[in-house]
N, C-alpha and C positions, 0 to 999 in steps of 0.2 A: 444263374439263380442267386449268386451272392454278389453284393455290390462292394463290400469292404470287410476287413478284419481289423479289430482294435485289440491291442495287447497292453496290459498294464506293465509298468516298469518302476522299480524302486530307484534306479539311477538312470535317468533318461539319456544322459551323455554316454554312459557305458553301453547302453543298448543301441544308441545311434552308431557308435563305432562298429559294433557287431553287425547290425543290419546294413550299414553302408557297405561293409565288406561282402556280406552274404548276397545282397541284391546286386552289387557291383559285379560279382562273379558270373551273373547271368546277363550282364549288359545294361543293367539299370543304373540310374543316376543316384547320387547320395540323397538322403532325405532332407527335407527342409522343415523349419519350424513355423507353425502358424502363430497367431497372436495369443493363443492360450498355452504355448509351449509344447504342443503336441508335435511329434516328428511325423512327417507324411512322406510316403513312398508311393509313386504311381509308375507302374511298369506292366507292359503286356496286357493292358486292359484291366488290371487289378489295382486295388488301393489297400495299403497297410498303414495303420496309424499306431504309434507308440506314445503312451501317455502315463503320467502318474494317475492313479485312480481318482475319479472326481469326488468320491465319498471320503477321501482323506485317509483311508485305511491302507495298509501295505499291499502291494501287488503280490499275487500268488498265482501259480499255474493251475490249470484244470487237470486233476487226476483222471486219466483216461482220455483226455482230449489231445488231438493232434491237428496241426495246421499243415496242409500239403501245398507244396510249391511245384508247379509244372516245369519240368526240365526239357530242353530241346534235344538232349542227347545224354548218354551215360557219362561222357567226358564233362559235360556241363554240370551234371549232378556231383561228380567227383570234385570239380573246382569249387562248387557251392559248399560242399561238406568241408573241404580243406580251408576255405575262407572262414567258415564258421568256427572251426576248432582253433584257428590261429588268431581269432579275435574275441575270445571270451566264452565261446560255446563249448559244450562237451558232447562227445559222441554217445549215443545210447542205442539200445537194441543191438542187433548184429552189425558187423562191418558192412559198408555199402556193397550192394551186390544184387544179383538176380534172385527173385523170390517167385514161386509159383502160387498165385492167388486165384483159386478157383479155376485152374486151367489156363489162366493168362499169365504170361511171363512179364514181370515188372522189375525194373531196376529201382531200388529204394535206398536212400541214404538218410539216416535219422540223426538228429541233433537236439540238444536242449540249449535254449538261449540263456543269457546271463541270469534271468529270473526263473528258469526252470520250465518254460513253455516248451512243449515237444513239437518239433518241426520235422517234416519229411520232404526231401527232394525226390520226385518221382518221374521216371521216364518209362514209357512202354516201347521197348525196342521193336523196330519193325521192318 
C-alpha cells in the first residue's frame, strides 16, 4: 500500500548518522544524498527519505503518529533499538518486549529519532 515515507529533519547530518545506524542494524546500506540534499534509504522493498521541510519551517514530529519498521526477528528488533539509542535516538513507551495486541503476540521496540518522530520495530514471533 505504501511506496515511501518522508520525514523532516532539522539537522540532516545528525539524522543521517541515526538512520544509517538504525537501517544498518537490519542489514541495510547507509543513506545517500540526492541533488536536493535529501537522504534516501532503500531496503527490503521500502524507501525512507530524510529532508529539511521544503516550506522552510522547522521540522516537527506528528503527535500520535508512529512509523513501523518490520523486523525479521526479536534479536533484530533489539539490535535496531540499541543502534538507535546509541546514535541520538531515545527510547519511549515500555522497554522492548512482547505485547498482546488483540490476541496477537507482537514484539515491539519503540524509539524517537533526533527530531522526535516516533518509530517502532515490530516482529510477530512465530
